C-alpha angles and dihedrals in degrees: 000000000000127000095258094049091050092052092048091050090049093051092048090050095049092046090052091047091050092050090049091052093050093050091045093053092047093047095047090049092050091051092048095052113086100162123076114255134029109268109228129192120198121207114194116040099195130115097306091057088066087069098038099047098058091045092051091044091056092061116093089206098056135068124188103221104164139033126192134184133156085225090062095192089067092058090049092048094051091046090055098039094053095033091232101153085212129155111259129211138179096212138033092236090058091049094049089050093045135066113352121257138168109219133025121214111206115210102154132115106309095239092070099042094100098052093044093047090051092052091051093049092048087053091054099257130137113235138217109185130192112233128325104028090202140002095249138025092244091052091048093048090051090053090052092050090047091052091051092048090055096041090246135130131235127183134179133212148273107080096195092126089067096067120105087229090060090049091050092050093046093050092046090055094046092047090055096242091142095042115225110359114237112163147358138194132198133178138181130166149126136180094284137265116285101193102075140028096216092085089066102035128093111302090018122091141122096288099062092037103040112001090054090077095053093042090052092048097047095045089045090054101036102029134249116330118242097202142359138213123186149168119209132178146170110243098173109040095187131042135182113223134178099242101044108015115221113013138175113245111236103170128061117278094183127043141166119192130190118200129194110209095179130250089068095298115140127180134189132208126190123185137161153147093240100064115115110221121158089212093057108164093354120083101171094104097033110127097169124087125248099185130044130182120197127202136166093263104029150346137231129212123198109217115218120001125322090241090052107021125184100193145308125261112212117197115185105139135083090205109026124071119252116269127229112225137182100019091159115088089203091215096310115147128174091237094057097093098095091045093049096049092041091054090046089060091052094045095044089236133134116240123218090241109091130193092220089060090053089049091051090053090049091051090051092053091050091046091049090057091048091049093049091051096045102031089230137115113257121213118225126218105185125095137179137198108286145220091040096198 
């Protein structure tokens, strides 16, 4: 048997083994659960929880049973506001030792995601983590290996691959509507959050907060990247934020990333906290595109943001005007990730969101910082199941 055949056989074997593990973990979880509803604990009761809590509440398969925040008054306030009747805790250790639950949803400052997610996994809990799931690729990979060793699941935001607009774009590429794919561009930015310092501190920055969406979308559409080059900078060296006053900015607030997807396909992401955009965090009225895919016979433009898309313009004719497709979000919302994966556990189904995709995005962010510091291209080693649709 030649070298190529052996490699192909190996990849088929490992893919089958991975699928068997996923099904095994889902089936064992379904057998173990005897009470109706997935019991969810939320750690981090700040602004993002105002989007997650109502979405989780709307699911008939999920029950929010615990809330935790180091600013304990926030857990109490959310419990009362949403009439949850949940257990409340001031520290993760108290929550893990308290009322039983099945999955933790991590919504804290990004710098502590990794350590909190590890504690939950060690305690036998599934995890949905807001982005990023860890501070480094190696830390994230260790979390994934830990989850597998304990027959648990961990996933990381964002959930952009769930949107019907993403599915339309993916199918259009696979069906050859654009011809041979050559290039793609994505951008997302605003003038920066003012409510917390963690966005600008070490291990914060515009890439894990903003660029993460575009990186997830472009790799999801074009496939895993083989290498990355980047330039990153700090445009505004000082910021005034609600929780700490005037601070020194330590993490990039402006970044440009080039990705090589193989077969000649190159994509570009730009993100930052110095980009004036009157829509800011709201995309409902956004009529401009933030993502564009170019091929030899056509191009596509995603209207709005990938986390809140408003349609896809498909342009494949020299004579006919471009056509706007998939205006309907069909219920998709950026905060749906925890609900979707939670329901997948209850239904013994596999969601489109995949932890290895989140890890690939995390490796790209880390590689982009290394490239910016060294001025060199950085090779990537992670992969994920693709195509995703």
